[in-house]
C-alpha positions as CSV (number, residue, x, y, z in Angstrom):
1,X,-21.6,16.9,-1.7
2,X,-19.4,15.2,-2.3
3,X,-20.5,12.6,0.2
4,X,-17.8,9.9,0.9
5,X,-18.0,6.5,2.5
6,X,-15.1,4.0,3.0
7,X,-14.9,0.3,4.1
8,X,-12.7,-2.7,4.1
9,X,-14.9,-5.2,2.5
10,X,-14.3,-9.0,2.3
11,X,-15.5,-10.4,-1.0
12,X,-15.4,-13.9,-2.6
13,X,-14.8,-15.1,-6.1
14,X,-15.0,-18.8,-7.1
15,X,-11.7,-18.9,-9.0
16,X,-10.9,-22.2,-10.7
17,X,-8.2,-24.2,-8.9
18,X,-5.8,-23.9,-11.9
19,X,-5.6,-20.1,-11.7
20,X,-5.2,-19.7,-7.9
21,X,-1.8,-18.2,-7.3
22,X,-0.4,-17.6,-3.8
23,X,-1.7,-14.3,-2.4
24,X,-2.1,-12.7,-5.9
25,X,-5.2,-14.7,-7.0
26,X,-7.4,-16.1,-4.2
27,X,-11.0,-17.0,-3.6
28,X,-11.6,-14.7,-0.6
29,X,-10.0,-11.3,-0.4
30,X,-10.4,-7.8,1.2
31,X,-10.7,-4.6,-0.8
32,X,-10.1,-1.1,0.4
33,X,-13.3,0.3,-1.1
34,X,-14.7,3.8,-1.0
35,X,-17.9,5.2,-2.6
36,X,-18.1,8.9,-3.4
37,X,-21.4,10.5,-4.3
38,X,-21.0,13.8,-6.2
39,X,-22.6,16.1,-8.6
40,X,-21.8,15.9,-12.4
41,X,-19.9,19.2,-12.0
42,X,-17.7,17.7,-9.3
43,X,-16.9,14.4,-11.1
44,X,-13.7,15.5,-12.9
45,X,-12.2,17.2,-9.8
46,X,-13.0,14.2,-7.6
47,X,-11.5,11.7,-10.1
48,X,-8.3,13.9,-10.4
49,X,-8.0,14.0,-6.6
50,X,-8.5,10.3,-6.2
51,X,-6.1,9.4,-8.9
52,X,-3.4,11.7,-7.5
53,X,-3.8,10.2,-4.1
54,X,-3.7,6.7,-5.4
55,X,-0.4,7.4,-7.3
56,X,1.1,9.0,-4.2
57,X,0.4,5.8,-2.2
58,X,2.0,3.6,-4.9
59,X,5.1,5.9,-4.8
60,X,5.2,5.7,-1.0
61,X,5.4,1.9,-1.2
62,X,8.1,2.1,-3.8
63,X,6.2,1.2,-7.0
64,X,7.3,3.3,-10.0
65,X,6.7,0.7,-12.7
66,X,3.0,0.4,-13.6
67,X,0.6,0.7,-16.5
68,X,-2.6,2.8,-16.6
69,X,-5.6,1.8,-18.6
70,X,-8.8,3.7,-19.5
71,X,-11.6,1.3,-20.1
72,X,-14.5,2.6,-22.2
73,X,-18.1,1.6,-22.9
74,X,-18.8,-2.1,-23.6
75,X,-21.4,-3.3,-26.1
76,X,-24.0,-3.9,-23.4
77,X,-24.3,-1.0,-21.0
78,X,-26.5,0.9,-18.6
79,X,-27.2,4.7,-18.8
80,X,-27.2,7.0,-21.8
81,X,-24.5,7.6,-24.4
82,X,-24.3,11.2,-23.0
83,X,-23.7,9.9,-19.4
84,X,-20.9,7.6,-20.7
85,X,-19.2,10.3,-22.7
86,X,-19.3,12.7,-19.8
87,X,-17.8,10.1,-17.5
88,X,-15.1,9.1,-20.0
89,X,-14.2,12.8,-20.6
90,X,-13.9,13.3,-16.8
91,X,-11.6,10.2,-16.6
92,X,-9.5,11.6,-19.5
93,X,-9.4,15.0,-17.8
94,X,-7.9,13.5,-14.6
95,X,-5.3,11.5,-16.6
96,X,-4.3,14.5,-18.7
97,X,-4.4,16.9,-15.8
98,X,-1.8,14.8,-14.0
99,X,0.2,14.3,-17.3
100,X,-0.1,10.5,-17.2
101,X,0.5,8.2,-20.0
102,X,-2.3,5.6,-20.5
103,X,-3.6,3.0,-22.8
104,X,-7.1,2.8,-24.1
105,X,-8.9,-0.4,-23.3
106,X,-11.7,-0.1,-25.8
107,X,-15.0,-1.6,-24.7
108,X,-13.2,-2.8,-21.5
109,X,-15.5,-1.0,-19.0
110,X,-18.1,-2.9,-17.1
111,X,-21.8,-2.4,-17.9
112,X,-22.4,0.2,-15.2
113,X,-19.6,2.6,-16.1
114,X,-16.1,3.4,-17.4
115,X,-13.0,3.2,-15.3
116,X,-9.2,3.7,-14.8
117,X,-7.2,0.7,-13.8
118,X,-3.6,0.8,-12.6
119,X,-1.6,-2.4,-13.0
120,X,1.6,-2.6,-11.0
121,X,4.4,-4.9,-12.0
122,X,6.1,-7.4,-9.7
123,X,9.8,-8.4,-9.6
124,X,9.3,-10.6,-12.7
125,X,7.7,-7.7,-14.7
126,X,4.2,-9.3,-14.5
127,X,1.4,-6.7,-14.4
128,X,-1.2,-7.1,-11.6
129,X,-4.5,-5.3,-11.4
130,X,-4.6,-3.3,-8.2
131,X,-5.9,0.3,-8.1
132,X,-9.3,1.1,-9.7
133,X,-11.3,4.3,-10.2
134,X,-14.8,3.5,-11.4
135,X,-17.8,5.6,-12.4
136,X,-21.1,3.8,-11.5
137,X,-24.4,4.6,-13.2
138,X,-26.2,1.6,-11.7
139,X,-26.3,1.9,-7.9
140,X,-27.7,5.4,-7.6
141,X,-30.6,4.4,-9.7
142,X,-31.0,1.0,-8.1
143,X,-31.2,2.5,-4.6
144,X,-33.1,5.6,-5.7
145,X,-30.4,7.9,-4.4
146,X,-30.9,11.6,-5.0
147,X,-30.0,15.1,-3.9
148,X,-31.7,18.4,-4.1
149,X,-29.7,20.9,-6.2
150,X,-29.5,24.7,-5.7
151,X,-32.7,25.2,-7.6
152,X,-34.6,22.8,-5.4
153,X,-34.8,20.1,-8.0
154,X,-34.3,16.4,-7.4
155,X,-31.2,15.1,-9.1
156,X,-29.5,11.7,-9.3
157,X,-25.8,11.9,-8.2
158,X,-22.7,10.5,-9.8
159,X,-21.2,7.6,-7.9
160,X,-17.5,6.8,-8.0
161,X,-16.0,3.6,-6.6
162,X,-12.3,3.6,-5.7
163,X,-9.9,1.0,-4.5
164,X,-6.5,2.4,-3.9
165,X,-4.7,-0.9,-3.3
166,X,-7.3,-3.2,-4.7
167,X,-7.1,-6.6,-3.1
168,X,-5.1,-6.3,0.0
169,X,-3.9,-9.9,-0.3
170,X,-2.7,-9.3,-3.9
171,X,-1.0,-6.0,-3.0
172,X,0.9,-7.7,-0.1
173,X,1.9,-10.5,-2.4
174,X,3.2,-8.2,-5.1
175,X,4.9,-6.0,-2.4
176,X,6.8,-9.0,-0.9
177,X,8.0,-10.0,-4.3
178,X,8.9,-6.5,-5.2
179,X,11.3,-6.3,-2.3
180,X,12.2,-10.0,-2.4
181,X,11.2,-10.0,1.3
182,X,13.6,-7.2,2.3
183,X,10.9,-4.8,3.2
184,X,11.8,-1.2,3.9
185,X,12.3,-0.3,7.6
186,X,8.9,1.3,8.0
187,X,7.1,-1.8,6.6
188,X,9.2,-4.5,8.4
189,X,7.2,-6.4,11.0
190,X,10.3,-6.5,13.2
191,X,12.7,-3.5,12.6
192,X,15.5,-4.3,15.1
193,X,17.1,-7.3,16.7
194,X,19.2,-6.8,19.8
195,X,21.8,-9.5,20.3
196,X,23.8,-9.7,23.6
197,X,27.3,-11.1,23.3
198,X,27.0,-13.1,26.6
199,X,24.5,-13.9,29.3
200,X,25.9,-11.1,31.5
201,X,25.0,-8.6,28.8
202,X,21.4,-9.6,28.7
203,X,20.2,-7.1,31.3
204,X,21.5,-4.2,29.2
205,X,20.1,-5.8,26.0
206,X,16.7,-5.9,27.6
207,X,16.9,-2.2,28.5
208,X,17.8,-1.4,24.9
209,X,14.8,-3.4,23.6
210,X,12.5,-1.7,26.1
211,X,13.7,1.8,25.1
212,X,13.4,1.1,21.4
213,X,9.9,-0.3,21.7
214,X,8.8,2.6,23.9
215,X,9.9,4.9,21.1
216,X,7.3,3.3,18.8
217,X,9.7,1.1,16.9
218,X,9.4,-2.7,16.7
219,X,12.3,-4.5,18.4
220,X,13.0,-8.1,19.7
221,X,15.7,-9.6,21.9
222,X,17.6,-12.5,20.5
223,X,19.1,-14.3,23.5
224,X,18.9,-17.9,22.4
225,X,21.8,-20.1,23.4
226,X,23.5,-19.9,20.0
227,X,26.7,-18.2,18.7
228,X,26.7,-14.6,17.7
229,X,27.6,-15.4,14.2
230,X,24.7,-17.8,13.9
231,X,22.3,-15.2,15.2
232,X,23.6,-12.6,12.8
233,X,23.3,-15.1,9.9
234,X,19.7,-15.8,10.9
235,X,19.0,-12.1,11.0
236,X,20.4,-11.8,7.5
237,X,18.2,-14.6,6.3
238,X,15.2,-13.0,7.9
239,X,16.2,-9.7,6.2
240,X,16.1,-7.8,9.5
241,X,16.8,-4.1,8.8
242,X,19.0,-3.5,11.9
243,X,20.8,-5.8,14.3
244,X,22.4,-4.4,17.5
245,X,25.3,-6.2,19.2
246,X,25.8,-5.3,22.8
247,X,28.8,-6.2,25.0
248,X,31.1,-4.6,27.6
249,X,32.1,-1.6,25.5
250,X,28.5,-0.9,24.6
251,X,27.3,-1.1,28.2
252,X,30.1,1.2,29.3
253,X,29.3,3.9,26.7
254,X,25.5,3.4,26.7
255,X,25.8,2.6,23.0
256,X,25.1,-0.2,20.5
257,X,27.1,-1.7,17.7
258,X,24.9,-1.4,14.6
259,X,24.6,-3.9,11.7
260,X,22.5,-2.5,8.9
261,X,21.0,-4.8,6.3
262,X,23.1,-5.1,3.1
263,X,25.8,-2.7,4.6
264,X,26.9,-4.9,7.5
265,X,28.7,-3.4,10.6
266,X,28.4,0.4,10.5
267,X,30.0,0.9,13.9
268,X,29.1,2.0,17.4
269,X,26.4,4.5,18.0
270,X,24.9,6.1,21.1
271,X,21.5,4.4,21.8
272,X,19.6,7.6,21.8
273,X,21.0,8.6,18.4
274,X,20.2,5.1,17.0
275,X,16.6,5.4,18.3
276,X,16.2,8.8,16.6
277,X,17.7,7.4,13.4
278,X,15.1,4.6,13.2
279,X,12.3,6.9,14.1
280,X,13.2,9.4,11.4
281,X,13.6,6.8,8.7
282,X,10.3,5.3,9.7
283,X,8.4,8.6,9.7
284,X,9.9,9.5,6.3
285,X,9.0,6.1,5.0
286,X,12.5,5.7,3.6
287,X,12.8,3.1,0.9
């Protein structure tokens, strides 16, 4: 103990057509669920660890604006008042241990236990329910789950549900809006475009693409029969993090001319140095 299980579970909810909203409210979605079985003595420590990890993930994705709610016992509930109070105290302990500001959602818990909800805000300031940390009194009893304590006695464990991102579809929708489509380098599906100036520069451009992809980055060759300015414009519309222009000078010096999103042309750079730059920014999850 604690015993931990995780899954990506697809679930369905028959939302009325009037409330369906892009990726953020759908009828079928996938949750990053985990279920932790622990002893009552371990509950506060586990909740603190889970909450800390959840906030670390939100920070990594660039979310700093969110609201935290502690939902307490509803009028109809399972378990005893003592169980509920111990669980609420453990949730409060986790919040206060991490020095987090939170709001009390009185009677907002579900019938099988209290919870902490984190609502992240999109680019319009709208809050969306994502991360959840939930104590469950129902399932251990329903499935007759038990453990043997140090005194050889049969005890019912505490069960904690956690979803760090919540609905993956909703999180992706909020993420895309948060960055207005201009995802950080490490999240961008295509990180680099390579654009040869002319057809006789294509061979070197292909070599550049191959080396970048072999380094673990995601790169594409843009060799359509269009003008350089049109390709660059298309790259800007697609919000491509980096575009590399290659011509005679670049071939001669084994370099690339780098265009960085929002900054434009930042000059010529040795190919190996550029590859290291992209790799470092990706590994550091630079925002």
